[in-house]
C-alpha positions as CSV (number, residue, x, y, z in Angstrom):
1,M,-47.2,25.7,19.7
2,S,-47.6,21.9,19.2
3,R,-45.2,19.4,20.6
4,A,-44.3,18.3,17.1
5,V,-43.3,21.9,16.1
6,V,-41.3,22.3,19.4
7,G,-39.5,19.1,18.6
8,L,-38.6,20.2,15.1
9,V,-37.3,23.5,16.5
10,L,-35.2,21.8,19.1
11,F,-33.9,19.3,16.5
12,G,-33.0,22.2,14.2
13,L,-31.1,24.0,17.0
14,F,-29.2,20.8,17.7
15,L,-28.2,20.4,14.0
16,V,-27.0,24.1,14.0
17,I,-24.9,23.6,17.1
18,Q,-23.5,20.3,15.8
19,A,-22.6,21.9,12.5
20,K,-20.8,24.8,14.3
21,E,-18.9,22.4,16.5
22,E,-17.9,20.3,13.5
23,E,-16.7,23.4,11.7
24,S,-14.7,24.5,14.7
25,G,-13.4,21.0,15.4
26,T,-15.0,20.8,18.9
27,F,-17.6,18.7,20.8
28,Q,-19.3,20.3,23.7
29,G,-16.4,22.8,23.9
30,Q,-13.8,20.0,23.8
31,K,-11.1,20.1,21.1
32,L,-11.3,17.0,18.9
33,A,-7.9,17.0,17.2
34,W,-4.4,18.3,18.1
35,K,-0.7,17.8,17.4
36,D,1.9,18.2,20.1
37,D,5.3,19.8,19.5
38,D,7.1,16.4,19.5
39,G,4.9,15.1,16.7
40,L,2.2,13.1,18.6
41,E,-1.1,13.5,16.8
42,I,-4.5,12.7,18.3
43,K,-8.0,12.9,16.8
44,I,-11.1,12.0,18.8
45,I,-13.4,10.1,16.4
46,R,-15.9,8.9,19.0
47,P,-16.4,11.6,21.7
48,I,-18.4,10.9,24.8
49,S,-20.9,13.5,26.1
50,E,-20.2,15.3,29.4
51,E,-23.2,13.7,31.1
52,K,-22.0,10.2,30.2
53,C,-18.3,10.8,31.0
54,T,-18.2,10.3,34.7
55,I,-14.4,9.7,34.9
56,K,-11.4,10.5,32.7
57,S,-8.3,8.4,32.6
58,Q,-5.2,9.7,34.4
59,A,-1.7,8.4,35.4
60,G,-2.0,5.5,37.9
61,D,-5.3,4.2,36.4
62,V,-5.5,0.6,35.1
63,V,-7.0,0.9,31.7
64,E,-8.5,-1.7,29.4
65,Q,-7.9,-0.9,25.7
66,Y,-8.9,-2.0,22.3
67,Y,-6.4,-1.1,19.6
68,K,-5.6,-1.5,15.9
69,L,-2.2,-0.7,14.6
70,L,-1.5,0.1,11.0
71,D,1.7,1.0,9.0
72,K,1.9,4.1,6.8
73,D,0.4,2.2,3.9
74,G,-2.7,1.1,5.9
75,K,-1.5,-2.5,6.3
76,E,-2.7,-3.9,9.7
77,I,0.1,-4.9,12.1
78,G,-2.1,-6.0,15.0
79,S,-5.5,-5.6,16.5
80,N,-7.5,-6.8,19.5
81,F,-10.9,-5.3,18.6
82,G,-13.5,-8.0,19.3
83,K,-11.1,-9.9,21.5
84,T,-9.8,-9.5,25.1
85,P,-8.9,-5.9,25.9
86,Y,-5.3,-5.1,26.6
87,K,-4.8,-4.0,30.2
88,F,-2.0,-1.8,31.6
89,T,-1.4,1.0,34.1
90,L,-1.2,4.5,32.7
91,G,2.0,6.5,33.3
92,K,4.1,3.5,34.5
93,G,6.1,2.9,31.4
94,Q,4.3,-0.4,30.7
95,V,3.6,0.8,27.1
96,I,5.4,3.0,24.6
97,A,5.5,6.7,25.7
98,G,3.2,7.9,22.9
99,M,0.5,5.4,23.9
100,D,0.7,6.4,27.6
101,R,0.0,10.0,26.5
102,A,-2.7,9.1,23.9
103,M,-4.7,7.1,26.4
104,T,-4.7,9.9,29.1
105,G,-7.7,12.1,29.5
106,M,-10.1,9.6,27.8
107,C,-13.7,8.8,28.8
108,I,-14.9,5.2,28.9
109,G,-16.1,4.3,25.4
110,E,-14.1,7.1,23.7
111,K,-12.3,6.2,20.5
112,R,-9.2,8.0,19.0
113,K,-7.0,7.9,16.0
114,V,-3.4,8.4,17.0
115,V,-0.2,9.0,15.1
116,I,2.9,8.2,17.1
117,P,6.4,9.2,15.8
118,G,9.2,6.7,16.1
119,K,10.9,8.5,19.1
120,L,7.6,8.1,21.1
121,G,7.1,4.5,19.8
122,F,9.7,1.7,19.6
123,G,12.6,4.1,18.8
124,D,15.8,3.0,17.2
125,N,15.4,-0.7,18.0
126,G,12.0,-1.1,16.4
127,R,10.1,-4.3,17.3
128,E,11.3,-7.3,15.3
129,R,8.4,-9.7,16.2
130,D,5.9,-7.2,14.6
131,N,8.2,-6.2,11.8
132,I,8.3,-2.6,13.1
133,Q,11.4,-0.9,11.7
134,S,13.7,1.6,13.5
135,D,12.0,4.9,14.1
136,Q,8.8,3.8,12.4
137,T,5.8,6.0,12.7
138,L,2.8,4.1,14.1
139,Y,-0.9,4.7,13.2
140,Y,-3.3,3.5,15.9
141,T,-7.0,3.5,16.5
142,V,-7.6,3.1,20.2
143,Q,-10.7,2.8,22.4
144,L,-10.9,3.0,26.2
145,V,-13.1,0.0,27.2
146,N,-12.9,0.5,31.0
147,L,-10.7,1.9,33.7
148,F,-9.9,1.1,37.3
149,R,-8.7,3.7,39.9
150,A,-6.7,2.5,42.9
151,V,-7.5,3.1,46.6
152,P,-4.1,3.4,48.4
153,G,-3.3,1.7,51.7
154,E,-0.4,1.6,54.2
155,S,3.3,1.3,53.7
156,W,6.2,0.0,55.7
157,K,9.9,-0.8,55.7
158,E,11.4,-4.0,57.3
159,E,14.7,-4.2,59.2
160,D,16.5,-5.9,56.3
161,G,15.5,-3.1,53.8
162,L,12.4,-4.6,52.2
163,E,10.0,-1.8,51.5
164,I,6.3,-2.3,50.7
165,E,3.6,0.3,49.8
166,V,0.0,-0.8,49.2
167,T,-1.1,1.1,46.2
168,H,-4.5,-0.5,46.0
169,K,-6.1,-2.1,49.1
170,I,-9.0,-4.5,49.3
171,D,-11.7,-4.2,51.9
172,A,-11.1,-6.7,54.8
173,E,-14.5,-8.4,54.4
174,K,-13.7,-9.1,50.7
175,C,-10.1,-10.1,51.2
176,K,-8.9,-13.5,50.1
177,K,-5.4,-13.5,51.6
178,S,-2.2,-15.2,50.3
179,A,-0.2,-17.6,52.4
180,P,2.8,-20.0,51.8
181,G,1.7,-23.0,49.7
182,D,-0.9,-20.9,47.7
183,T,-0.6,-20.6,43.9
184,I,-0.1,-17.0,42.8
185,H,-1.1,-15.4,39.5
186,Q,1.0,-12.2,39.5
187,Q,1.3,-9.2,37.2
188,Y,4.5,-7.2,37.6
189,T,6.7,-4.5,36.2
190,L,10.4,-4.3,37.2
191,H,12.7,-1.2,37.0
192,L,16.1,-0.5,38.3
193,E,17.0,2.4,40.6
194,D,17.8,4.7,37.7
195,G,14.5,4.0,36.1
196,T,15.8,1.5,33.5
197,F,13.0,-0.9,32.5
198,V,13.8,-4.6,32.9
199,D,10.7,-6.7,32.4
200,S,6.9,-6.8,32.7
201,S,4.3,-9.5,32.6
202,F,2.0,-6.9,30.9
203,S,4.1,-7.0,27.8
204,R,3.2,-10.7,27.5
205,N,-0.4,-10.1,28.4
206,E,-0.4,-13.0,30.8
207,P,0.4,-13.4,34.5
208,F,3.5,-15.0,36.1
209,I,2.4,-18.0,38.0
210,F,4.3,-19.5,41.0
211,K,3.9,-21.3,44.3
212,L,4.3,-19.0,47.3
213,G,7.0,-19.9,49.8
214,A,8.5,-22.6,47.6
215,K,11.6,-20.6,46.6
216,Q,10.4,-20.4,43.0
217,V,11.1,-16.6,43.1
218,I,13.6,-14.3,44.8
219,A,13.3,-14.1,48.6
220,G,12.0,-10.5,48.6
221,M,9.2,-11.4,46.2
222,D,8.1,-14.4,48.2
223,R,7.8,-12.1,51.2
224,A,6.2,-9.2,49.3
225,M,3.4,-11.4,48.0
226,T,2.6,-13.0,51.3
227,G,-0.4,-11.6,53.1
228,M,-1.8,-9.9,50.0
229,C,-5.4,-9.9,49.1
230,E,-6.6,-11.1,45.7
231,G,-6.8,-7.9,43.6
232,E,-4.4,-6.0,45.8
233,K,-1.5,-3.9,44.3
234,R,1.8,-3.0,45.8
235,K,5.0,-1.1,45.1
236,V,8.0,-3.1,46.4
237,K,11.7,-2.1,46.9
238,I,13.8,-5.2,47.2
239,P,17.5,-4.8,48.3
240,A,20.1,-6.9,46.5
241,A,20.4,-9.3,49.5
242,L,16.8,-10.3,49.0
243,G,17.0,-10.2,45.2
244,Y,19.7,-11.4,42.9
245,G,22.6,-10.6,45.2
246,P,26.2,-9.6,44.2
247,E,26.0,-11.7,41.0
248,G,22.9,-10.0,39.7
249,R,21.3,-11.5,36.6
250,P,23.3,-10.3,33.6
251,P,22.9,-8.6,31.2
252,Q,19.8,-6.8,32.5
253,I,20.3,-6.8,36.2
254,P,23.8,-5.9,37.5
255,G,25.3,-7.3,40.6
256,G,24.1,-5.6,43.8
257,A,21.1,-4.0,42.1
258,T,18.1,-2.8,44.1
259,L,14.9,-3.9,42.4
260,F,11.8,-1.8,42.1
261,F,8.6,-3.7,41.4
262,D,4.9,-2.8,40.8
263,I,3.0,-6.0,41.6
264,E,-0.6,-7.2,41.5
265,L,-2.1,-10.3,42.9
266,E,-4.4,-11.0,40.0
267,K,-5.6,-14.4,41.0
268,L,-5.1,-16.5,44.1
269,I,-5.6,-20.3,44.4
270,K,-5.5,-21.4,48.0
271,K,-3.5,-24.6,48.7
272,D,-6.7,-26.4,49.9
273,E,-8.4,-25.5,46.6
274,L,-5.8,-27.4,44.5
């Protein structure tokens, strides 16, 4: 049998398998569309083959995402396709609940269409700046551009109650370390002890910039960011005495509140580089 004939036979088999998968809604045995009990709908429109999918996204991963958001009439609300990808950590409440779930289990390069009901989106409050109404259903197209998985390090607690856990360490030979006087580009997410979300730099898609050791931030944060490597990530528990004290920072932070931060030293400018 000639190579040409063999090639035609193999191609024919491929088409038959592909047709059967399309009919069954699968790709290499993977389900391509499903709807969860709470209304979240996901359809994989660009699957990635098993041999090319070396890692799948999971909680704790930092993902880079392209997205396009439409309303029910197909009108575009926002999109970053062709622009800088949006970056966030999966499973940390940095995005709406439906998006956290929709981006989980994806391969790099994979693209999905996602329908997120209001209760898994912006809820009763909506989102005024994007003209998203209360309990509005959201229609997304999303693509996983890249992902980063952390390498955990040590943790410790200091005598005055400051607790630090290194959630992603940097190799010593590659470490550019922070010290007082340096300029810090920091990404952060802040929650209270009961899990209430307070603020995140990720929602603004830009880092918070300050000078280390210059009392431009609360005392606990100055200390938590000292001795960090560029690229390092930490979980930090800051007692009220090192945070906003008995007065708090109303209305979001009550007096005496313990603060729970996820922080990243995204960029470090040493004082002798200024």
